[in-house]
Z-matrix of the N, CA and C atoms (Angstrom, degrees):
N
C 1 1.532
C 2 1.544 1 102.98
N 3 1.311 2 109.48 1 136.66
C 4 1.437 3 116.35 2 178.62
C 5 1.572 4 112.54 3 -77.91
N 6 1.395 5 114.26 4 155.22
C 7 1.474 6 112.96 5 -179.71
C 8 1.565 7 113.83 6 -57.34
N 9 1.277 8 113.04 7 -32.18
C 10 1.557 9 118.54 8 -179.31
C 11 1.504 10 112.07 9 -62.86
N 12 1.410 11 115.76 10 -37.16
C 13 1.388 12 121.82 11 178.53
C 14 1.553 13 111.51 12 -70.20
N 15 1.403 14 115.12 13 -38.83
C 16 1.439 15 116.78 14 179.94
C 17 1.522 16 107.25 15 -69.15
N 18 1.322 17 120.72 16 -39.33
C 19 1.451 18 128.53 17 -178.88
C 20 1.575 19 106.81 18 -61.08
N 21 1.295 20 117.95 19 -39.72
C 22 1.421 21 122.10 20 179.89
C 23 1.528 22 109.65 21 -67.24
N 24 1.370 23 118.04 22 -34.39
C 25 1.442 24 118.14 23 -179.27
C 26 1.545 25 109.32 24 -73.58
N 27 1.343 26 116.13 25 -27.89
C 28 1.486 27 120.79 26 174.37
C 29 1.504 28 113.75 27 -72.63
N 30 1.313 29 116.82 28 -32.89
C 31 1.418 30 120.66 29 -175.25
C 32 1.463 31 116.27 30 -89.26
N 33 1.350 32 116.73 31 -12.33
C 34 1.494 33 120.25 32 176.29
C 35 1.481 34 110.48 33 -94.98
N 36 1.316 35 114.27 34 173.16
C 37 1.484 36 118.40 35 177.72
C 38 1.515 37 112.23 36 -62.75
N 39 1.323 38 117.36 37 154.45
C 40 1.502 39 120.30 38 179.12
C 41 1.487 40 106.07 39 -62.41
N 42 1.259 41 119.39 40 -40.77
C 43 1.535 42 122.18 41 178.75
C 44 1.540 43 110.47 42 -53.17
N 45 1.336 44 114.43 43 -57.67
C 46 1.439 45 121.13 44 -177.07
C 47 1.483 46 111.86 45 -58.90
N 48 1.424 47 117.14 46 -42.18
C 49 1.475 48 116.81 47 177.37
C 50 1.527 49 110.87 48 -66.48
N 51 1.214 50 119.62 49 -35.17
C 52 1.520 51 121.33 50 179.95
C 53 1.523 52 107.46 51 -67.98
N 54 1.311 53 123.16 52 -39.97
C 55 1.477 54 120.93 53 178.01
C 56 1.494 55 108.75 54 -65.37
N 57 1.305 56 115.10 55 -44.49
C 58 1.500 57 118.07 56 178.02
C 59 1.528 58 113.35 57 -57.35
N 60 1.237 59 116.08 58 -43.03
C 61 1.464 60 119.92 59 -170.77
C 62 1.598 61 107.05 60 -81.36
N 63 1.283 62 117.19 61 -38.85
C 64 1.530 63 119.71 62 -179.86
C 65 1.611 64 110.88 63 -68.81
N 66 1.274 65 114.91 64 -28.50
C 67 1.458 66 118.95 65 176.16
C 68 1.484 67 111.16 66 -51.91
N 69 1.268 68 122.46 67 -36.99
C 70 1.472 69 123.57 68 -173.30
C 71 1.499 70 112.67 69 -92.10
N 72 1.312 71 120.03 70 -0.59
C 73 1.499 72 120.07 71 -179.80
C 74 1.527 73 112.82 72 -61.23
N 75 1.386 74 116.87 73 -47.31
C 76 1.489 75 119.59 74 -177.74
C 77 1.510 76 111.33 75 -70.26
N 78 1.402 77 118.23 76 -40.57
C 79 1.474 78 118.21 77 -176.07
C 80 1.474 79 112.03 78 -77.46
N 81 1.382 80 119.78 79 -43.83
C 82 1.428 81 124.47 80 -177.68
C 83 1.454 82 112.86 81 -145.71
N 84 1.395 83 117.06 82 82.47
C 85 1.436 84 118.33 83 -175.34
C 86 1.484 85 115.36 84 -66.00
N 87 1.289 86 119.24 85 -26.80
C 88 1.489 87 124.20 86 -176.79
C 89 1.626 88 103.31 87 -70.58
N 90 1.244 89 120.40 88 -44.97
C 91 1.453 90 123.77 89 174.83
C 92 1.550 91 114.25 90 -58.10
N 93 1.369 92 112.07 91 -41.32
C 94 1.444 93 117.82 92 -179.19
C 95 1.532 94 113.15 93 -69.48
N 96 1.289 95 114.21 94 -34.13
C 97 1.441 96 123.05 95 174.67
C 98 1.578 97 111.91 96 -64.89
N 99 1.307 98 110.99 97 -46.17
C 100 1.495 99 121.65 98 179.45
C 101 1.589 100 107.51 99 -63.23
N 102 1.249 101 119.21 100 -44.91
C 103 1.443 102 124.11 101 -178.05
C 104 1.499 103 108.80 102 -64.61
N 105 1.325 104 119.77 103 -40.87
C 106 1.480 105 122.02 104 -179.49
C 107 1.411 106 110.08 105 -67.71
N 108 1.349 107 116.64 106 -40.02
C 109 1.462 108 122.78 107 178.07
C 110 1.567 109 113.86 108 -62.05
N 111 1.376 110 112.65 109 -44.31
C 112 1.477 111 118.11 110 175.67
C 113 1.522 112 111.09 111 -63.52
N 114 1.296 113 117.47 112 -37.34
C 115 1.418 114 118.67 113 178.67
C 116 1.520 115 108.11 114 -64.10
N 117 1.282 116 120.02 115 -46.05
C 118 1.445 117 123.93 116 -175.39
C 119 1.513 118 107.32 117 -62.07
N 120 1.375 119 121.29 118 -40.77
C 121 1.368 120 123.88 119 179.32
C 122 1.558 121 111.78 120 -63.92
N 123 1.345 122 113.63 121 -41.67
C 124 1.510 123 121.83 122 177.52
C 125 1.565 124 110.88 123 -62.03
N 126 1.314 125 115.51 124 -31.78
C 127 1.429 126 115.63 125 -176.41
C 128 1.580 127 114.12 126 -81.30
N 129 1.396 128 113.88 127 -13.39
C 130 1.444 129 116.14 128 -175.09
C 131 1.540 130 106.38 129 -60.85
N 132 1.276 131 113.27 130 137.75
C 133 1.456 132 123.78 131 175.35
C 134 1.580 133 111.52 132 80.37
N 135 1.269 134 119.82 133 2.67
C 136 1.419 135 122.88 134 179.19
C 137 1.539 136 106.41 135 -94.44
N 138 1.329 137 119.70 136 136.27
C 139 1.408 138 122.84 137 173.25
C 140 1.448 139 112.96 138 -67.60
N 141 1.322 140 116.48 139 147.92
C 142 1.453 141 120.24 140 176.47
C 143 1.498 142 111.10 141 72.25
N 144 1.286 143 117.05 142 -147.07
C 145 1.467 144 126.04 143 -175.51
C 146 1.494 145 117.89 144 51.22
N 147 1.332 146 112.57 145 33.69
C 148 1.497 147 117.68 146 176.24
C 149 1.486 148 112.60 147 -63.72
N 150 1.338 149 120.91 148 -42.45
C 151 1.407 150 122.52 149 174.75
C 152 1.497 151 112.62 150 -63.82
N 153 1.249 152 121.20 151 -37.67
C 154 1.415 153 125.70 152 -179.61
C 155 1.576 154 110.35 153 -68.03
N 156 1.338 155 114.38 154 -38.79
C 157 1.436 156 118.12 155 178.22
C 158 1.534 157 112.60 156 -65.95
N 159 1.391 158 113.11 157 -42.10
C 160 1.437 159 120.25 158 -179.24
C 161 1.625 160 108.73 159 -67.02
N 162 1.290 161 120.97 160 -37.65
C 163 1.381 162 124.83 161 179.06
C 164 1.502 163 107.52 162 -66.24
N 165 1.333 164 116.04 163 -47.12
C 166 1.552 165 117.98 164 -179.95
C 167 1.487 166 110.72 165 -57.61
N 168 1.349 167 116.77 166 -46.17
C 169 1.472 168 118.60 167 178.04
C 170 1.492 169 115.53 168 -60.48
N 171 1.378 170 111.84 169 -39.51
C 172 1.476 171 115.44 170 175.93
C 173 1.516 172 114.59 171 -60.73
N 174 1.408 173 114.61 172 -41.68
C 175 1.372 174 117.52 173 -178.75
C 176 1.455 175 112.63 174 -70.73
N 177 1.323 176 120.73 175 -27.85
C 178 1.504 177 124.06 176 176.30
C 179 1.434 178 107.09 177 -70.17
N 180 1.387 179 121.17 178 -40.85
C 181 1.425 180 120.41 179 177.97
C 182 1.454 181 112.97 180 -63.11
N 183 1.297 182 118.77 181 -45.03
C 184 1.508 183 123.09 182 -178.99
C 185 1.586 184 107.34 183 -61.48
N 186 1.277 185 117.67 184 -44.28
C 187 1.432 186 120.50 185 -177.92
C 188 1.562 187 112.99 186 -63.45
N 189 1.402 188 113.58 187 -37.40
C 190 1.444 189 115.80 188 -179.35
C 191 1.547 190 109.45 189 -72.12
N 192 1.372 191 115.85 190 -36.34
C 193 1.508 192 120.79 191 174.82
C 194 1.501 193 107.81 192 -58.21
N 195 1.311 194 120.39 193 -44.19
C 196 1.463 195 123.28 194 -178.93
C 197 1.537 196 110.18 195 -62.56
N 198 1.329 197 114.17 196 -40.38
C 199 1.465 198 117.98 197 179.61
C 200 1.526 199 111.46 198 -64.35
N 201 1.323 200 114.40 199 -36.27
C 202 1.460 201 119.21 200 -178.10
C 203 1.543 202 110.65 201 -70.65
N 204 1.318 203 119.21 202 -24.00
C 205 1.451 204 124.84 203 176.10
C 206 1.503 205 114.40 204 -76.48
N 207 1.360 206 115.10 205 -31.46
C 208 1.415 207 117.87 206 -178.13
C 209 1.495 208 115.79 207 -64.68
N 210 1.259 209 118.76 208 139.89
C 211 1.514 210 119.69 209 178.81
C 212 1.511 211 109.18 210 -72.21
N 213 1.310 212 116.23 211 151.73
C 214 1.459 213 120.72 212 178.55
C 215 1.529 214 108.04 213 -75.97
N 216 1.305 215 117.49 214 140.87
C 217 1.454 216 119.98 215 175.47
C 218 1.556 217 115.51 216 -87.73
């Protein structure tokens, strides 16, 4: 995920960021987990953003659960 995309997730509402990030869980859960992790890293050291941190952590957990369900190739 590019820094511009992460910045867009920070600058938009938490609800819009959640919708954007959860949209990829079904199609590419690994990428969704990566995006959530990158967002959490970008939020380190920033004041506030508690709701955004919780949302990113929840998306990461959902993406990981989806990965666990997928059969190994």
